[in-house]
N, C-alpha and C positions, 0 to 999 in steps of 0.2 A: 486637268487637261482632258479634253474630249476624247473618248475612245473611238470616235468615228473613223472608219477606214478611209484613207485618201484614195481618190480615184486615179491618182498618179502612182506609177510604180517606179521606184528607184532602182533601175537596172544598172547595178553598181559599176561593173567594169566589163560587161560582156555583151555580145550580140543578142538580139531578141530571139530566143530559142524557146521552144515548148517541148517539154519532156514528158513521156509517159513513164511513170515511175512504178516499178513493181513493188508489192508489199514486202516488208522486211522478212527475211528468214535467215537462220543461221546454219551454216554448213561447214563448221570447222574452219580450217585455214583458207578455204575457198570462198569465204563470205564476200559478197559484193557490196559496194557502197550504195545500197538502196536507201531511199528516203525513209527516215523513221517516222512513226506516227506521233510526232511531237506536239500535235495540237490536241491530244487527249491526255488523260491522266497517265503517268504522274507529272508530265512536263507542263501541259496546259499552256503552251507557248503564247497563244493569242489572248488568254484570259488572266494570267497571273500578273500581279502587280510587279513592276520592274523598278530597278534602281540604277539604271544606266545614267551616264552623265547628262543626257538630254532630259530624261524624266526628272532628275533632280533640279536641273536648271528651270524647267517649266514650273515646278512647285515654287521656286524662288521668284520667278517672274510674276506668277499669279498673286503672291503675297506681297510683292513690292520690294523684296529683299535684293533683287537683282534687276538690272536694266540692260538692254541691248540698244546700241546706237545705230541708226539707219543712215546710210549715205546713198546718194544718187548713183555713184559709180559702181559700187559692189553690193549695194543693199545691206544685208546683215553679215556678210562674209567677214569683213574686217573685225567686227565686234566679236564674232564667234572665235576667230583665230586668237584674238587677244584674251578673251575670257577663259579659254581652255588651254592657253599657252601652247598652241600648235605652231611649230616653226613655219613661217611663210616659205622658207626654202625647201620644205617638203613638197612643194608644188611639182606635180607631174602633169603633163598635157596629153590628152587623148583626142585624136581627130576622127576616129571611126564613129559612126552613128550608133552608139552602144549605150544610149540612155533614153528614157522616155522623152527627154527634151531634144530628140534627134534632129528636129528642124533647126535648132540653134547651133548644131555642130557640123563642121566641115573642115577640111584640111587648113584653110586659111583662118579658121575661127575655132580652135579646139576648146574642149571642155577642160577645166582645171580641177585637180583633185589635191586635197591637203589632208594630212593625217598625223596622228600620233598612235600610241599603243591601243587606245580604246575608243577612238573617234575618227570618223572619215567624213569629209565634207566635199560635195561636188558642186561646182559653180559654172554656169554658162553665161557668156555675154548676153545681156538682155533676156536672161532666163526668168521664168515665172517663179521659180522656187530655188532655195538652196536644198540640195539633196543630202541626207544625213544617214549614216549608219553608226549607231552607238552600241557599245558592248556592255551588257549586263553581266555581272560576275557569275550568275547562275543560269539565266535564260539565254545567254549568248547574244549575238548581234540582233539589234532591233532597228527597224527601218522607219525613218521619218521624212517629212518634207516641211519646209518653212516658207510660207508665201513671202515673196519679195515686195511686201507692202508695209508702209510705216504704221503698224498697228500698235496699240497700247492695251495690254501687253502683247507681244508677239505670241503666236500660237503654233507650236509644233504639232503636226498631225501624224499620228502613227499609222503606218500601213499594216493592215491586219490580214494579209494573205496574198495580194496580187504580186508583190515583189518575190514571193517565195516560188512562183512559177519557175523562175530562173535561179533564184538564190537559195535553193534547197534541192540540189541534184547530186548526182554522183561526182560532179566536178567540185562540189563543196563538201564532200564526204557525207552527203545525205542529210545535212543539217543546215539551218539558216546561217549564211556566212558570206564573206567577201570572195571575190574571184578576179584574178588578173588573166585576161585573155589576149592572145596574140592572133591577129587576123590579117588577111590580105584585103586591102580596100581600094576602091576606084577613086577617080578624081573628085567625086562628090562626097567621099567619106563612107560610102555604102560598103559594108563587109561583103566580100565575095566568098560566101560560106562553102561553096562547092570546091574551092581551092584548098580547103583544109583550115582548121583552127587548132590552137594549142592552148592548153591550160598551163600557166607559168608558175613555177616554184623555184627554189634554189637548186633543184635537180635538173632543170631544163637546159638542154643544149643552147649555147649562146645564139646559134643561127636560127633558132625558133622563137626568139624573144622579141617583143615590142612592136609587132606589126600593128599599125594604127596608132602608135604613140610617137611623140617627139622624144628624142633622147639627146641630151647634151653632156659632153664629157669625153675623155680619152679612153680608148680600149684597145689600142695597138692594132695588130693584124686580125683580131677577131671581128667577125661581121654579124650584124643582127638585121632585123626586118624593119626597124624604125626609120622615121624621117622621110619615108618614100611612099608613093602610091603606085598602083599598077596602071600603066598607061595604055596597054593593049588588051582590051577585053577578051580577045581571042587567045591570048597567052597570059591568062590571069594569075599565074603564079610567079611571074618574073618581076623582080625589083632591082633597081639600081643600087645595090648594096654599097658599092664604093662611094657613091655620091652621098649616101646616108651615114657614112662612117666618120667617127671622130669629129663630130660637129660641136663646136664650142659656143656658137651663138645662133639664135633663131631669127635674128633681125632681117636676114635676106629671104626668109621663108614666110614669115607671118608678121603682122603688126603686134609686137610684144607689149606695147605700152599699156593696154587695158589690164594686164595681169600684174599681180602683186610682186611676183618674182620674175626673173628674166630668162629662165630656162626650164628644162625638164630633166632634172639631175639624174644621171645614170645610177648613182649610189642610192638615191631615194627610191628609184624604181626597184633596185635589187632588194632593199630592205622591205619594201611593200610586198614583193613576191614571197619572200620568206615568211613575213608576218601573217599574210592573209591565209596561207595554207596551215601554218602552225595554229592560228586561231581556230580554224575548222577542226583540226585534230583535238584541240582542247574541248570544243563544244561537243564533238562526237563522243569523246570519252565520258563527259558529264552525262549527256542524254542516255547513252547506251547503258551506263551503269545504273542510272536511276530506274530505267525501264526493266532491266534484268532483275534488279532487287525487288521492284514492285511486283512483278509476276511471281517471283519466289514467295513473297508474302501470301499471295492469293493461293498458290499451290500448297504451301505449308498448312494453311487453314483447311483447305479442301481435303488434304490427305492426313490431317491431324498430326503433322510433323512438328517437332519443337520449333518455337519461334526463333527466327534468326538463322534457320538452317539454309545453307547455300548449296544450290544444285551444281553439278558438274558443268552444265550448260552455261550457267551464270559465270562460273570461274573462267570458262573458255572465252566468253564474251568480254569479260574484264581484261583478261590477258591480251586479247586481240587488239582492243582499242588502246590499251596501255602500251603495248609494243609499238604500235604505229605512232603514238605520241612521242615516245622515247626516240624513235628514228628521226622525227622532225626536230626535236629539241637538240639532238646531237649531230645534225646535218649529215645523216647517213646518205650515201650516194650523191653528195653534193657535186655539182659540175665543177671541175677543176679549171681554174682560169689559166689561159695560155699566155696572156700578157697582163701587165698591171692595169688597174682601173683607177681613174681619178675623175671626180665630179667637176661640175662647172660652177658650183656655188659653195657657200659655207656649210651646207647641210651636214657633211660628214663630220666636220669639227663640232658642230652644235650637237649632233647625235651622240658623239662620244662624251662630250662634256656632261651630259645628263646621266651618265652611268654611275652605278654604285661601285665604289672602289675599295679594294682591300688595303692592308697596311703597306703593301709593296706598290700601290698605285695602279693595280691591274683591274680591268673591268671586262665584263662579258660584252660590252658595247665597243670595245676596241676593234677597229678594222684591221684586216690584213690587206686585202685587195690586190695581192700579188699572185697568190696561188688559190686562195679561197676568200670567202667574204670576211670572216672574223678571225682575229688572232687566236682566240680561245673558243673553239667551236662547240659552244653550248648556248642555246638561245636565251637572250634577255627576256623572252616571254615567260621564263620560269618565275619571274618576279610578279607576273600579272595577277590581278584579283581572280581571274578565271582559273588559274592554276591553284591558287590558295583555296578556291571554293569547290574544287573537285570532291566528289563523294569519297569518304575515307578509304573505302576498299580499293578504288582505282588509284587514288593518290599514293596509298601505301605500295601498291604494285609498281607504280612508276618510280617512286623513290628507291625501292629495293633494286630495281633494274639499273637505275643510274648509279647507285652505290657499287653494285657488282661490276659494271662496265668500267667505272672510273678506278676500280681497284684491280683491273687487269683481266676481266672476262675476255676470252679469246674469240668471241663471236666475230666472224669475218666481216659482218656489216659495219663493225667499228674499227676495222684495221686502219682507217685513216687517222685515228687518234693515236699519236705517239705516246710513249710513256711520259714524256714531259708535258704533253697536252693534258693528259689525264690528271697528273699531279697538280698542274696549274689550275685546272677547272675545279678540282676538289678543294683546293686551298681557297680559291675565290669564293666558292659557294659556302664554305664553312664560316667565312668571315662576313659575307654580305647577306647570307640567308641562313643564319645559324640554326633555325628551327628545322631546316630541311632534313638533316641527318642526325638530329639530336638523339633520337631513340637508338639509332645504330651505334652511337658512340658511348652509350651508357655501359 
């Protein structure tokens, strides 16, 4: 696969913003989410060989082991969904002009996004490319584009830096990663950035979510920013939230026929929000630890200290990123639902069916959707290759913290976990990921 950088930038889920990023520095608990120097050693983000799903597919395409079928309606989209077993009902629709294909996007013709745990696909009607973000277990999210032309074999082109203008900022924890943004938009789909924007996660207040997105499903009396545009430019923070609430069908709003699924499922949106930021915490923990240990090696040699000596600064950096990852994995400060949530498609059923289950039939993918997102609030991302590929030191730190918390640590951040929650999560993990606590149980 050619290493040539695409001239296109996959602006994954956010408005076109340009950030001035300060150099990284550590200052104890007050550390900022500054952008890391991940394009240099030891990360070498743009130069290292990657093994994300797209890189592996390209190798198979080049050798003739794999093929992708092109069709006139969706280009390569259908083939990619099928090849990677991505649920078509993961479809969520965004109508803000927040992609480099912005001329293809408007409220009556939204952009579609499809995803699973390690792959995200963006598609526009009559778009030039399929936008791709694929997750490498070590290097984290990698950005690609695929020309919507019937080539043999198709060629994914890796972006080598332009996408990082937006996709490596404080909003992504300073590392390459996905981002869900909520914005006010006008009738053309243009974001009204002066009215405020929100980075969305499972902690976000409901009323700050999904500006510029279509949302289908039931959510009771709670109100969000989706399904509506700002009509009065002079009062550009006003939305008809009632008209955008509890929408079950988009047929009266857009021509839904060109899309693979028929909605923009609220449950899929909630999963995407949680997953995107948890992925960023995983990547940050990986990069931060690699860099801290790399500089320790240099200092050890310079000061003639024993090989493998760990400085207090490195220990603090590992603890900091480890604690932030644990918070995301255990849904610390999760927004508490005031009314039950239900989606408009089979997405929730399909998502749950893919879960690892213990002998009692329990899974970390089981939804609650009454008071919180999941029945057992420990993220399914703990099964991801990115978690398994964490450097030993930070993985050990995270595992130890999880063990302590699930055994009754009274840290107030985890007061939302009842005794029965902790017991259930521990039992599920012991059966479905038996290596996680193996050393603790010896």
